[in-house]
C-alpha positions as CSV (number, residue, x, y, z in Angstrom):
1,M,150.4,137.3,116.8
2,T,153.2,137.7,114.3
3,A,155.9,135.2,115.3
4,F,159.6,135.8,114.6
5,P,161.7,132.8,115.4
6,L,165.0,133.4,117.1
7,L,168.0,133.3,114.8
8,H,169.8,130.6,116.8
9,D,169.3,128.2,119.7
10,P,171.3,129.5,122.7
11,A,171.5,126.0,124.2
12,T,173.4,124.5,121.2
13,T,175.3,127.3,119.5
14,A,177.5,130.2,120.6
15,A,175.8,133.5,119.9
16,S,177.7,136.3,118.1
17,P,176.8,139.9,119.0
18,L,174.8,140.2,115.8
19,D,172.9,137.0,116.5
20,T,171.8,138.4,119.8
21,A,170.9,141.7,118.2
22,G,168.8,139.8,115.7
23,D,167.0,137.9,118.4
24,L,166.1,141.2,120.1
25,L,164.8,142.7,116.8
26,S,162.7,139.6,116.3
27,L,161.0,140.1,119.7
28,L,160.4,143.8,118.9
29,R,158.7,142.9,115.6
30,A,156.4,140.4,117.3
31,T,153.1,142.3,117.4
32,D,149.4,141.4,117.6
33,T,146.2,142.9,116.2
34,E,142.7,143.5,117.7
35,P,139.3,144.6,116.5
36,R,139.1,148.4,117.1
37,P,137.0,151.1,115.5
38,D,139.2,153.2,113.1
39,L,137.3,155.5,110.7
40,Q,140.2,156.1,108.3
41,L,141.2,152.4,108.2
42,E,137.5,151.5,107.5
43,A,137.2,154.1,104.8
44,L,140.4,152.8,103.2
45,M,139.2,149.2,103.3
46,L,135.8,150.2,101.8
47,A,137.4,152.1,98.9
48,V,139.8,149.2,98.2
49,A,136.8,146.8,98.2
50,A,135.1,149.1,95.7
51,D,138.2,148.8,93.4
52,L,138.9,152.5,93.4
53,P,142.4,154.0,93.5
54,V,143.1,155.6,96.9
55,L,145.5,158.4,97.8
56,L,146.5,158.7,101.5
57,W,147.7,162.2,102.5
58,G,149.7,162.5,105.6
59,E,152.9,163.9,107.2
60,P,156.1,161.8,107.0
61,G,156.3,159.1,109.6
62,I,152.5,159.0,110.3
63,G,152.2,155.3,109.5
64,K,150.9,155.2,105.9
65,T,153.3,152.5,104.7
66,A,152.6,150.4,107.8
67,A,148.9,150.6,107.1
68,L,149.4,149.4,103.6
69,T,151.6,146.6,104.8
70,Q,148.9,145.4,107.2
71,L,146.3,145.9,104.4
72,A,148.2,143.6,102.1
73,E,148.5,141.0,104.8
74,T,144.8,141.2,105.6
75,L,143.8,140.8,102.0
76,D,146.5,138.1,101.4
77,L,147.8,140.1,98.5
78,P,151.5,140.4,97.5
79,L,152.6,144.0,98.1
80,T,154.5,145.8,95.3
81,T,155.9,149.1,96.3
82,V,156.9,151.6,93.6
83,I,158.5,154.9,94.5
84,A,157.1,157.1,91.8
85,S,159.7,159.9,92.1
86,V,162.7,157.6,91.3
87,H,161.2,156.3,88.1
88,E,161.3,157.6,84.6
89,P,158.1,158.1,82.6
90,S,159.0,155.2,80.4
91,D,158.8,152.9,83.5
92,F,155.1,153.4,83.5
93,S,154.3,153.9,79.8
94,G,156.7,151.1,78.7
95,L,160.1,150.8,77.1
96,P,160.2,150.5,73.3
97,I,161.6,147.2,72.2
98,V,162.6,146.9,68.5
99,G,161.5,143.5,67.1
100,D,162.4,141.7,63.9
101,D,160.2,143.7,61.5
102,P,159.1,147.0,63.2
103,A,157.7,148.3,59.9
104,R,155.2,145.4,59.8
105,N,154.8,144.5,63.5
106,G,155.4,147.9,65.1
107,V,157.5,148.6,68.2
108,P,156.0,147.0,71.4
109,M,156.2,148.8,74.7
110,A,157.8,146.5,77.2
111,P,156.5,146.7,80.8
112,P,158.8,146.9,83.9
113,D,159.5,143.8,85.9
114,W,157.1,144.8,88.8
115,A,154.2,145.0,86.3
116,V,155.1,141.6,84.9
117,R,155.1,140.0,88.4
118,L,151.6,141.5,89.1
119,V,150.3,140.0,85.8
120,E,151.8,136.6,86.6
121,A,150.4,136.6,90.1
122,G,146.9,137.6,88.9
123,H,146.4,139.8,91.9
124,G,148.3,142.1,94.3
125,L,148.4,145.5,96.0
126,L,150.3,148.1,94.0
127,F,151.6,150.8,96.4
128,L,152.7,154.1,94.7
129,D,154.6,155.8,97.4
130,E,155.9,159.4,97.5
131,L,153.5,160.4,94.8
132,S,153.8,164.1,95.6
133,T,157.5,164.0,94.8
134,A,156.9,162.7,91.2
135,P,157.7,165.4,88.6
136,P,155.0,166.4,86.1
137,A,156.3,164.1,83.3
138,V,156.1,161.0,85.6
139,Q,152.6,162.1,86.8
140,A,151.5,162.3,83.2
141,A,152.8,158.7,82.6
142,L,150.8,157.5,85.6
143,L,147.5,158.6,84.2
144,R,146.9,155.5,82.2
145,L,148.1,153.2,85.0
146,V,145.8,154.6,87.6
147,L,142.7,154.8,85.4
148,E,143.0,152.0,82.9
149,R,145.4,149.8,84.8
150,R,147.7,149.6,81.7
151,V,151.5,149.5,81.9
152,G,153.2,149.5,78.6
153,S,151.5,146.9,76.5
154,V,150.1,144.8,79.4
155,Q,146.9,145.1,81.3
156,L,147.0,144.6,85.0
157,P,144.5,141.9,86.1
158,P,141.3,142.8,87.9
159,G,142.7,141.4,91.2
160,V,145.2,144.3,91.5
161,R,144.3,147.2,93.8
162,I,146.1,150.5,93.6
163,V,146.8,152.7,96.7
164,A,149.1,155.7,96.7
165,A,150.6,157.8,99.5
166,A,151.8,161.4,99.4
167,N,153.1,164.1,101.8
168,P,151.7,167.7,101.7
169,Q,153.9,169.9,99.6
170,S,155.1,171.7,102.8
171,S,156.6,168.5,104.1
172,A,157.5,166.7,100.9
173,A,161.1,166.5,99.7
174,D,161.2,168.6,96.5
175,G,157.4,168.2,96.3
176,W,155.1,169.0,93.4
177,E,151.4,169.7,93.3
178,L,149.5,166.9,91.8
179,S,148.2,167.6,88.3
180,P,144.4,168.0,88.1
181,P,144.0,164.9,85.7
182,L,145.9,162.7,88.1
183,A,144.3,164.0,91.3
184,N,140.8,163.5,89.8
185,R,141.5,159.8,89.5
186,F,141.9,159.1,93.2
187,V,139.8,158.9,96.4
188,H,141.7,161.3,98.7
189,L,141.8,160.3,102.3
190,P,143.6,162.3,105.1
191,W,145.8,160.0,107.2
192,V,146.4,161.2,110.7
193,H,147.6,159.5,113.9
194,D,145.3,158.6,116.7
195,H,147.1,159.0,120.1
196,D,145.4,156.0,121.7
197,V,146.1,153.8,118.6
198,V,149.8,154.7,118.6
199,I,150.2,154.1,122.3
200,R,148.4,150.7,122.1
201,G,150.4,149.8,119.0
202,L,153.7,150.6,120.5
203,G,152.6,148.3,123.3
204,G,152.4,145.5,120.8
205,T,148.7,145.6,119.6
206,W,147.6,147.4,116.5
207,P,144.0,147.8,115.0
208,R,143.0,145.0,112.7
209,A,142.1,145.8,109.1
210,T,139.0,144.0,108.0
211,L,137.1,144.0,104.7
212,P,133.6,145.3,105.0
213,R,130.9,142.6,105.0
214,L,128.4,143.4,102.2
215,D,124.8,142.3,102.9
216,P,123.7,140.3,99.8
217,E,120.1,141.2,100.4
218,R,120.9,144.9,100.3
219,L,122.8,145.1,97.0
220,V,119.9,146.0,94.8
221,S,118.5,148.6,97.2
222,A,122.0,150.0,97.8
223,V,122.6,150.6,94.1
224,D,119.1,152.2,93.8
225,F,119.8,154.5,96.8
226,A,123.2,155.6,95.5
227,R,121.8,156.5,92.1
228,R,118.9,158.4,93.5
229,A,121.2,160.3,95.9
230,V,123.8,161.4,93.3
231,C,121.3,162.0,90.5
232,G,118.9,163.8,92.8
233,L,121.5,166.3,93.8
234,L,123.0,166.9,90.4
235,E,119.5,167.4,88.9
236,V,118.9,170.5,91.2
237,R,122.6,171.6,91.3
238,P,123.8,171.2,87.7
239,T,126.9,173.4,88.3
240,L,128.3,170.7,90.6
241,V,128.6,168.2,87.7
242,H,132.0,169.5,86.8
243,R,133.8,172.2,88.8
244,L,137.5,172.6,88.4
245,P,138.9,174.6,91.3
246,S,140.7,177.8,90.5
247,G,143.6,177.4,92.8
248,E,146.5,175.1,92.0
249,V,146.6,173.6,95.4
250,R,142.9,172.7,95.4
251,R,143.2,171.2,91.9
252,G,145.6,168.7,93.4
253,G,142.9,167.4,95.7
254,A,139.4,166.1,95.4
255,W,137.0,168.0,93.1
256,P,133.7,167.1,91.3
257,S,133.7,165.8,87.7
258,P,131.6,163.1,86.0
259,R,134.4,160.7,86.8
260,T,134.4,161.4,90.5
261,W,130.6,161.4,90.7
262,E,130.7,157.9,89.3
263,M,133.2,157.0,91.9
264,T,131.1,158.6,94.6
265,L,128.0,156.6,93.5
266,R,130.0,153.4,93.8
267,L,131.2,154.3,97.3
268,I,127.7,155.1,98.5
269,A,126.5,151.8,97.2
270,F,129.3,149.9,98.9
271,A,128.8,151.9,102.2
272,T,125.1,151.3,102.1
273,A,125.5,147.6,101.5
274,A,128.1,147.3,104.3
275,G,126.1,149.4,106.8
276,S,129.0,151.8,107.2
277,S,128.6,154.8,109.5
278,R,127.9,158.3,108.3
279,D,131.4,159.4,109.5
280,V,133.1,156.8,107.2
281,L,130.8,157.8,104.3
282,S,131.6,161.4,104.9
283,L,135.4,160.7,104.6
284,L,134.9,158.9,101.3
285,V,132.4,161.3,99.7
286,R,134.4,164.5,100.6
287,G,137.6,162.7,99.6
288,T,136.1,162.1,96.1
289,V,134.2,165.3,95.1
290,G,135.6,167.7,97.7
291,D,134.3,169.2,100.9
292,G,131.6,171.5,99.5
293,P,129.9,169.2,97.1
294,G,130.4,166.3,99.5
295,L,128.6,168.0,102.3
296,E,125.8,169.1,100.0
297,L,125.4,165.4,99.0
298,L,125.3,164.2,102.6
299,A,122.7,166.8,103.5
300,S,120.7,165.7,100.5
301,M,120.9,162.1,101.5
302,D,119.7,163.0,105.0
303,R,116.6,164.5,103.4
304,M,116.0,161.4,101.4
305,D,115.5,159.4,104.6
306,L,113.0,161.9,106.0
307,P,109.3,161.2,106.2
308,D,107.2,162.4,103.2
309,P,105.6,165.7,104.2
310,E,102.4,164.8,102.4
311,A,102.2,161.6,104.4
312,L,102.6,163.6,107.7
313,L,99.9,166.1,106.6
314,A,97.6,163.2,105.8
315,D,98.1,161.7,109.3
316,P,100.2,163.9,111.6
317,T,100.8,161.2,114.3
318,A,101.1,158.0,112.3
319,I,104.7,158.4,111.2
320,P,107.5,158.7,113.8
321,L,109.6,161.9,113.5
322,P,113.4,161.7,113.3
323,E,115.2,161.6,116.6
324,R,118.2,163.6,115.6
325,G,117.6,167.4,116.1
326,D,118.8,168.6,112.7
327,R,116.9,165.9,110.8
328,R,113.7,166.7,112.8
329,Q,114.1,170.4,112.0
330,A,114.5,169.6,108.3
331,C,111.4,167.3,108.5
332,L,109.2,170.1,110.0
333,D,110.6,172.6,107.6
334,G,109.5,170.3,104.8
335,V,106.0,170.1,106.2
336,V,105.7,173.9,106.3
337,Q,107.1,174.2,102.8
338,A,104.5,171.7,101.5
339,V,101.8,173.9,102.9
340,R,103.4,177.0,101.4
341,N,103.5,175.2,98.0
342,K,99.8,174.2,98.2
343,P,98.1,176.4,100.8
344,D,94.8,175.1,102.1
345,K,93.0,175.5,105.5
346,A,92.9,171.8,106.2
347,R,96.6,171.3,105.3
348,W,97.5,174.4,107.4
349,E,95.7,172.9,110.4
350,A,97.3,169.5,109.8
351,A,100.7,171.1,109.9
352,W,99.9,172.6,113.3
353,A,99.0,169.1,114.4
354,V,102.4,167.8,113.2
355,L,104.2,170.6,115.1
356,A,102.2,169.7,118.2
357,H,103.2,166.1,117.9
358,A,106.8,167.2,117.6
359,V,106.6,169.1,120.9
360,E,105.1,166.1,122.6
361,T,107.8,163.7,121.4
362,G,110.9,165.7,121.3
363,P,112.7,168.9,122.2
364,P,110.5,172.0,121.7
365,D,113.2,174.3,120.3
366,V,113.2,172.8,116.9
367,V,109.5,173.8,116.5
368,V,110.1,177.6,117.0
369,V,111.2,178.5,113.4
370,P,108.6,176.2,111.6
371,A,105.8,177.5,113.9
372,T,106.7,181.1,113.1
373,T,106.8,180.5,109.4
374,L,103.6,178.5,109.5
375,A,101.8,181.3,111.4
376,A,102.8,183.7,108.6
377,L,101.0,181.5,106.1
378,R,97.6,182.1,107.7
379,R,94.9,183.4,105.3
380,D,91.9,185.5,106.1
381,G,89.0,183.4,107.5
382,W,91.3,180.7,108.8
383,E,90.5,180.2,112.5
384,I,93.4,179.5,114.9
385,P,93.3,175.7,115.6
386,V,93.1,174.4,119.1
387,T,96.3,172.5,118.7
388,I,98.3,175.7,118.7
389,D,97.8,176.0,122.4
390,K,100.1,173.1,122.9
391,L,102.9,175.0,121.2
392,A,102.4,178.4,122.9
393,G,104.3,177.4,126.1
394,A,107.1,175.7,124.3
395,V,107.6,178.5,121.9
396,A,107.5,181.1,124.7
397,L,109.9,179.1,126.8
398,S,112.4,178.7,123.9
399,R,112.3,182.4,123.0
400,G,112.7,183.3,126.7
401,A,115.7,181.1,126.9
402,D,117.2,182.7,123.8
403,R,116.6,186.2,125.2
404,A,118.2,185.2,128.5
405,A,121.2,183.7,126.7
406,A,121.6,186.9,124.7
407,R,121.5,189.0,127.9
408,T,124.1,186.8,129.5
409,A,126.4,187.1,126.5
410,A,125.9,190.9,126.4
411,G,126.7,191.2,130.1
412,A,129.9,189.1,129.6
413,R,131.0,191.4,126.8
């Protein structure tokens, strides 16, 4: 509970109208927090823990500043707010100060007072607000601050985290699109309101921001998994390494580059070590390299966790199949593709055994497409295996259901 003491003691002093108003304001500010699942807040905390600059996109009044205030309190960091649009470029690149002998010693670039306070404190949360209203010259001056953490001639300490907020251009006051170099330095997170959270918060209880707990025993495996995921995708999709969007609006958001792939790798490692959900990881990945490349990476990561098709062909019932329908479908497709790549009668029969096991342990509809494809791989002289009888009813039932659904839809039209 955040406690706000009353401004005066009614029993001993006479209250003025402003004193009473102050007491009422203190009571209104007294709020509490509670553990509550919040995907966007968890994604923000994970990115901050990974020491990556984060940019929150949301409409005015959505609660971005309140979230940053709570974040600073949770991390016990002093909050330094800088409104980018009301500063000059020299406020970020440094003001030239002429010394005694500039010809010998040069002209140092003096940092602003807020940067000096952060350096003296050794840690803090730097909040760059209203970033989308900063003119291009100011955005250019912010490049070195966001990436290298340098302001003038000083280096911000490692304990400083950077979070920014912006409104979409349609709702920003004299807004500008973010320049591609600046946009490519951030993890972009959409910030929207949750109806239940707002109602609960206005009642006095807001969600509690907590740092993710990293499992020390999973650190090495998390790094290995992140590297295999990113490198595995880029090896087969080299055009995704660097893809600058053609439209100005999309250039001001998340897009893939070697820099953002390195950021993505770090986020995957942190999310894996923290045991974060797929939804949180999806927000972070798509907010770093964009929706298209991000979804491709997530699909590739799903395939990484699938059973090895060769292991299934070697023993069709020894390895449990995935429970989730889309992952089970991908697993069975992988088995059929393995037979296609290396056709052999024994492997073909083993694949039918895998499909029969899938029908026995899960929904039959995911078997229809792999079974049709596998049947087309039959060579002359290959006898139809007995296990295919287990699939006939399921395939016929699934196809009958599809035809019935098609007839119903046609009748409705």
